[in-house]
VOTIKE-341571 format. One record per residue (C-alpha): x, z, y; residue number from 0; residue in one letter. Coordinates in steps of 0.05 Angstrom, whole numbers, plus 5000, padded with zeros to 4 digits. Example, Ala and Ser with C-alpha at 12.3 -4.5 7.8 and 13.67 -1.06 7.14 Angstrom:
<sites>
5246|5156|4910|0|A
5273|5143|4979|1|S
</sites>
This chain:
<sites>
2112|3516|1131|0|M
2107|3448|1099|1|A
2085|3429|1029|2|N
2115|3377|0983|3|V
2117|3302|0974|4|V
2077|3241|0998|5|A
2113|3176|0985|6|A
2179|3148|0966|7|Y
2227|3090|0975|8|C
2277|3080|0920|9|L
2340|3039|0909|10|L
2374|3042|0842|11|R
2438|3005|0824|12|R
2435|3017|0749|13|S
2385|3012|0693|14|S
2338|3071|0687|15|R
2282|3086|0638|16|K
2211|3093|0659|17|L
2184|3163|0667|18|F
2133|3189|0618|19|D
2064|3175|0647|20|G
2051|3248|0661|21|R
2115|3266|0698|22|Q
2117|3274|0773|23|N
2163|3233|0815|24|L
2210|3286|0842|25|N
2271|3256|0872|26|F
2294|3228|0938|27|F
2301|3154|0952|28|G
2338|3107|0996|29|S
2332|3038|1025|30|I
2386|2987|1037|31|R
2386|2936|1092|32|F
2418|2873|1064|33|V
2441|2846|1131|34|N
2486|2905|1147|35|S
2497|2935|1078|36|G
2473|3002|1103|37|L
2438|3052|1058|38|T
2389|3102|1088|39|Y
2365|3163|1050|40|N
2293|3184|1058|41|F
2270|3255|1047|42|T
2204|3276|1018|43|R
2145|3285|1063|44|T
2080|3300|1028|45|R
2052|3311|0958|46|E
2024|3261|0909|47|L
2000|3315|0862|48|S
2006|3300|0788|49|R
1998|3226|0796|50|Q
2024|3182|0739|51|D
2088|3149|0761|52|V
2137|3096|0741|53|C
2192|3056|0774|54|Y
2228|2991|0765|55|S
2280|2989|0710|56|D
2330|2942|0743|57|Q
2339|2944|0818|58|I
2404|2916|0845|59|V
2436|2922|0913|60|S
2399|2863|0943|61|K
2330|2889|0925|62|H
2292|2945|0956|63|I
2237|2976|0915|64|C
2178|3007|0950|65|F
2133|3053|0909|66|L
2059|3059|0922|67|R
2001|3094|0889|68|A
1954|3043|0858|69|S
1881|3054|0845|70|G
1891|3086|0777|71|N
1943|3135|0804|72|G
2004|3098|0777|73|V
2061|3086|0825|74|L
2079|3013|0823|75|T
2139|2977|0853|76|S
2147|2917|0898|77|F
2216|2884|0903|78|P
2243|2861|0970|79|R
2242|2786|0978|80|G
2306|2747|0993|81|E
2321|2725|1064|82|G
2332|2759|1130|83|S
2262|2787|1138|84|G
2246|2858|1121|85|F
2177|2861|1090|86|Q
2142|2928|1083|87|I
2089|2925|1029|88|H
2060|2994|1040|89|C
2060|3055|1084|90|R
2093|3117|1059|91|Y
2046|3174|1080|92|L
1972|3189|1078|93|A
1946|3118|1084|94|S
1988|3078|1036|95|M
1969|3011|1008|96|A
1923|3048|0960|97|S
1896|3116|0979|98|T
1918|3172|0932|99|P
1862|3198|0888|100|V
1846|3272|0883|101|R
1867|3301|0817|102|N
1803|3319|0780|103|K
1837|3377|0743|104|S
1836|3418|0807|105|F
1774|3459|0821|106|S
1734|3461|0885|107|T
1720|3524|0924|108|V
1653|3557|0909|109|N
1615|3617|0935|110|S
1646|3664|0883|111|D
1715|3645|0909|112|D
1694|3661|0981|113|I
1668|3729|0959|114|I
1733|3746|0924|115|Y
1776|3725|0983|116|F
1734|3765|1032|117|K
1740|3825|0987|118|K
1817|3825|0991|119|I
1826|3796|1062|120|L
1764|3818|1099|121|G
1718|3774|1140|122|E
1772|3757|1192|123|K
1821|3734|1139|124|G
1775|3680|1112|125|V
1763|3621|1159|126|V
1705|3574|1145|127|E
1687|3552|1216|128|E
1692|3477|1224|129|E
1725|3481|1292|130|E
1782|3525|1269|131|K
1790|3486|1205|132|L
1795|3421|1245|133|D
1859|3445|1278|134|D
1888|3468|1212|135|A
1869|3403|1178|136|N
1902|3360|1232|137|T
1977|3351|1241|138|D
2012|3360|1308|139|W
2015|3285|1322|140|L
1941|3281|1305|141|R
1955|3224|1257|142|K
1939|3256|1190|143|Y
1877|3296|1173|144|K
1858|3336|1111|145|G
1789|3360|1090|146|S
1800|3433|1072|147|S
1738|3476|1076|148|K
1775|3542|1073|149|L
1835|3575|1108|150|M
1861|3642|1086|151|L
1902|3688|1131|152|Q
1937|3741|1090|153|P
1968|3801|1125|154|R
2018|3823|1072|155|S
2060|3798|1013|156|T
2012|3833|0966|157|Q
1953|3793|0993|158|E
1992|3728|0986|159|V
2006|3747|0914|160|S
1933|3762|0901|161|Q
1912|3696|0931|162|I
1961|3654|0891|163|L
1947|3692|0826|164|H
1873|3679|0835|165|Y
1881|3606|0856|166|C
1927|3594|0797|167|N
1876|3623|0749|168|S
1820|3581|0781|169|R
1863|3518|0786|170|C
1852|3516|0862|171|L
1903|3474|0899|172|A
1935|3507|0959|173|V
1977|3485|1018|174|V
2021|3536|1055|175|P
2019|3529|1131|176|Q
2058|3561|1187|177|G
2054|3538|1259|178|G
2033|3468|1238|179|N
2085|3437|1284|180|T
2115|3389|1233|181|G
2117|3316|1251|182|L
2109|3284|1182|183|V
2042|3313|1160|184|G
2073|3361|1110|185|G
2035|3424|1130|186|S
1964|3398|1124|187|I
1921|3385|1063|188|P
1921|3317|1030|189|V
1850|3330|1004|190|F
1811|3396|1004|191|D
1867|3444|0986|192|E
1859|3517|1007|193|V
1902|3529|1069|194|I
1944|3592|1067|195|I
1966|3606|1138|196|N
2016|3663|1150|197|L
2003|3674|1225|198|R
1979|3745|1212|199|S
2045|3764|1178|200|M
2083|3769|1244|201|N
2118|3836|1243|202|N
2192|3848|1257|203|I
2211|3897|1202|204|L
2281|3918|1223|205|S
2341|3899|1266|206|F
2412|3925|1258|207|D
2451|3921|1324|208|K
2517|3932|1289|209|V
2511|3874|1239|210|S
2461|3832|1279|211|G
2416|3826|1218|212|I
2342|3815|1231|213|L
2288|3824|1178|214|V
2219|3798|1193|215|C
2156|3769|1163|216|E
2149|3694|1154|217|A
2093|3687|1206|218|G
2136|3709|1265|219|C
2136|3656|1319|220|I
2207|3633|1334|221|L
2201|3643|1409|222|E
2178|3715|1399|223|N
2240|3728|1356|224|L
2284|3696|1410|225|I
2253|3742|1463|226|S
2261|3804|1420|227|F
2334|3789|1406|228|L
2348|3772|1479|229|D
2328|3844|1497|230|N
2376|3869|1444|231|E
2434|3826|1467|232|G
2430|3775|1410|233|F
2404|3705|1399|234|I
2372|3666|1343|235|M
2419|3616|1310|236|P
2360|3568|1312|237|L
2327|3537|1373|238|D
2273|3483|1372|239|L
2229|3448|1421|240|G
2169|3475|1382|241|A
2193|3547|1386|242|K
2130|3569|1421|243|G
2088|3553|1360|244|S
2132|3545|1298|245|C
2141|3603|1250|246|Q
2206|3627|1219|247|I
2178|3619|1149|248|G
2164|3546|1163|249|G
2233|3538|1194|250|N
2265|3565|1131|251|V
2220|3525|1084|252|S
2238|3460|1120|253|T
2311|3479|1133|254|N
2301|3464|1207|255|A
2365|3444|1242|256|G
2350|3453|1315|257|G
2391|3445|1379|258|L
2447|3494|1361|259|R
2464|3465|1293|260|L
2533|3443|1316|261|I
2551|3515|1333|262|R
2515|3558|1282|263|Y
2505|3510|1224|264|G
2443|3504|1181|265|S
2397|3560|1158|266|L
2433|3560|1091|267|H
2489|3596|1127|268|G
2446|3641|1171|269|S
2392|3665|1123|270|V
2419|3723|1082|271|L
2357|3735|1040|272|G
2284|3722|1033|273|L
2222|3743|0995|274|E
2176|3691|0964|275|A
2113|3690|0922|276|V
2111|3640|0865|277|L
2050|3599|0846|278|A
2026|3649|0794|279|N
2029|3707|0844|280|G
2097|3734|0822|281|T
2135|3765|0880|282|V
2209|3745|0880|283|L
2249|3796|0920|284|D
2314|3764|0946|285|M
2312|3801|1013|286|L
2385|3820|1015|287|G
2422|3836|1079|288|T
2493|3827|1054|289|L
2536|3769|1078|290|R
2572|3768|1011|291|K
2535|3784|0947|292|D
2562|3761|0879|293|N
2514|3802|0836|294|T
2477|3741|0811|295|G
2452|3672|0825|296|Y
2437|3660|0899|297|D
2366|3635|0888|298|L
2347|3638|0962|299|K
2381|3571|0973|300|H
2331|3538|0927|301|L
2274|3560|0974|302|F
2309|3540|1039|303|I
2284|3469|1051|304|G
2238|3469|0990|305|S
2177|3457|1035|306|E
2133|3506|0996|307|G
2141|3469|0930|308|S
2172|3530|0895|309|L
2132|3585|0928|310|G
2111|3614|0994|311|I
2165|3649|1035|312|V
2137|3715|1061|313|T
2198|3752|1090|314|K
2265|3731|1117|315|V
2331|3767|1133|316|S
2374|3727|1180|317|I
2442|3737|1212|318|L
2438|3732|1288|319|T
2499|3722|1334|320|P
2510|3762|1398|321|P
2486|3733|1463|322|K
2544|3707|1504|323|L
2547|3715|1579|324|S
2572|3646|1599|325|S
2528|3585|1589|326|V
2543|3517|1618|327|N
2503|3452|1610|328|L
2522|3381|1627|329|A
2478|3319|1629|330|F
2522|3258|1617|331|L
2519|3183|1610|332|A
2555|3136|1561|333|C
2557|3060|1559|334|K
2548|3053|1483|335|D
2538|3091|1419|336|Y
2611|3084|1400|337|T
2629|3123|1463|338|S
2578|3177|1443|339|C
2613|3186|1376|340|Q
2682|3189|1408|341|K
2656|3239|1459|342|L
2630|3283|1403|343|L
2697|3281|1367|344|S
2733|3297|1432|345|A
2685|3354|1449|346|A
2697|3387|1382|347|K
2772|3383|1394|348|T
2776|3400|1468|349|K
2719|3450|1474|350|L
2727|3481|1406|351|G
2693|3548|1396|352|E
2652|3545|1461|353|I
2615|3480|1442|354|L
2544|3502|1425|355|S
2502|3438|1430|356|A
2512|3363|1432|357|F
2449|3320|1436|358|E
2441|3247|1452|359|F
2383|3202|1472|360|L
2381|3128|1491|361|D
2351|3094|1552|362|I
2286|3080|1515|363|N
2275|3154|1501|364|A
2293|3172|1572|365|M
2244|3122|1601|366|D
2188|3148|1557|367|L
2200|3220|1577|368|V
2202|3204|1652|369|L
2139|3160|1646|370|K
2095|3206|1605|371|H
2115|3277|1623|372|L
2100|3307|1691|373|D
2150|3344|1734|374|G
2214|3312|1705|375|L
2263|3268|1741|376|R
2325|3230|1722|377|D
2387|3275|1730|378|P
2429|3213|1741|379|L
2384|3170|1786|380|P
2438|3125|1817|381|S
2435|3076|1759|382|S
2408|3065|1689|383|K
2451|3082|1630|384|H
2447|3061|1557|385|N
2458|3130|1529|386|F
2452|3202|1553|387|Y
2487|3264|1526|388|I
2471|3338|1533|389|L
2531|3383|1523|390|I
2523|3458|1524|391|E
2579|3510|1520|392|T
2571|3585|1509|393|T
2626|3636|1515|394|G
2645|3704|1542|395|S
2687|3685|1603|396|T
2650|3642|1655|397|E
2711|3619|1695|398|S
2750|3600|1633|399|H
2691|3564|1600|400|D
2672|3525|1662|401|K
2744|3505|1675|402|E
2751|3482|1603|403|K
2687|3441|1607|404|L
2705|3409|1674|405|E
2774|3390|1649|406|A
2742|3358|1587|407|F
2692|3319|1629|408|L
2746|3294|1677|409|L
2789|3271|1620|410|Q
2729|3236|1587|411|S
2713|3199|1652|412|I
2785|3177|1661|413|E
2787|3152|1589|414|S
2723|3112|1598|415|G
2680|3151|1550|416|L
2634|3175|1606|417|L
2604|3134|1662|418|T
2568|3189|1699|419|D
2549|3262|1693|420|G
2524|3325|1726|421|V
2532|3400|1712|422|L
2471|3445|1716|423|A
2478|3490|1776|424|Q
2427|3543|1756|425|D
2380|3563|1700|426|I
2323|3521|1728|427|N
2363|3458|1728|428|Q
2388|3473|1658|429|A
2316|3483|1635|430|S
2298|3416|1665|431|A
2354|3382|1627|432|F
2331|3413|1562|433|W
2259|3394|1577|434|R
2280|3321|1576|435|I
2310|3327|1506|436|R
2255|3372|1478|437|E
2199|3330|1508|438|G
2215|3266|1469|439|I
2164|3279|1413|440|P
2109|3295|1463|441|E
2125|3233|1505|442|A
2124|3190|1443|443|L
2056|3217|1423|444|M
2028|3201|1492|445|K
2057|3131|1490|446|A
2020|3110|1427|447|G
2022|3114|1351|448|A
2083|3149|1323|449|V
2112|3144|1253|450|Y
2160|3200|1238|451|K
2209|3205|1180|452|Y
2262|3256|1163|453|D
2327|3218|1153|454|L
2397|3240|1133|455|S
2450|3193|1159|456|L
2524|3197|1174|457|P
2532|3200|1250|458|P
2567|3133|1252|459|E
2507|3099|1220|460|K
2452|3135|1258|461|M
2440|3085|1313|462|Y
2449|3025|1267|463|D
2382|3045|1236|464|L
2349|3046|1305|465|V
2375|2976|1320|466|E
2355|2950|1252|467|E
2284|2976|1259|468|M
2276|2951|1330|469|R
2298|2883|1306|470|G
2249|2883|1249|471|C
2189|2913|1286|472|L
2200|2887|1356|473|G
2221|2937|1409|474|A
2172|2954|1464|475|T
2172|3011|1514|476|N
2107|3052|1522|477|G
</sites>
């Protein structure tokens, strides 16, 4: 479960007034590359809590404004210079041009606080050991590190409520944390915030085989939910490479997309209800199990993707689809990104309802995975290819689904969209194919320093950003 915001890029085309000096910057930003005219939207990553902010009044299309926290806590702007170069004046996360300053209005944890938390959570629910805190203070990429001296592990919604009510009254800053598998430093403290980890809230509360509706606590690990549903003949609509560690509450709070997004959509469509605790300890019960409910405002959507900024998600009800008997996986090669896009469009048309996953990676990502991860080999070793595609289909009739996929692949080869490809012959080969795709973040981390950002781009512009950044930074393979 991630927290809120760290840094921003902003492009404005019209005049805007400066914020009042005590308002938080609370919007998304974008940058525009002048050479190509492309605009890229950046999402929020981590919190600059209660810093004074301002931004430039006039920013036109040929200027990019980067915002940074200056020494006095005021965000200041730096216009992009003219010319073909792309100059970055600051970093966007924990170590920006000027390090964010801890807000003095927040209290620090004292012995009385520890006594209170142990009273409601018990000794095991209050973690002060430096070794355990070191893991909780460090992000998955081991690039960002907080300095929290206390981690709390509540076992129920009531305990979460008590914690937040107390912290609110004491003005103690908190950061909610799930599996801490995020790649942008959002689930660790910026300073010494109290970490609230939900790993002990890991119970499956109910499952209805007729409707396929699962109700569980937010600390349930995604892989455990997948295993539970597999025994019941159902699947999770969400699948991630980090499924062995990530928690469903964190998935919901970050609106995780996952590998099956093309088939089952985002969590806004799968999550039927949730329970959350607000900052003052108020429990908000939105744990409905109806697919259609017009009795009031659908507030759960505000919490999906809110990254803990509105409250801590404690329970989730989610609609799970039935497990289908026929699964096919193909590992394919394309000559360019345009062919990848055309192949996606053709797959949606020709494969229709059985298309369950469509993932792409380029030759740089493939080389990194094969170099840094043990036990993997190139599924298409005869020659190098610029782009690789993973296509998965799931259906109920194996012969029909396989025939449909093979016909699609043959047609794609004849039309020139594909240059090579192979079908997985068994579950082990399919797992090896998926390991290549899921292993990219791990391979990147082993190759060297990694800077991760959550970006929202139209598919046709996605690889333009990669080429722009490689041109600006200089492309090297680790």
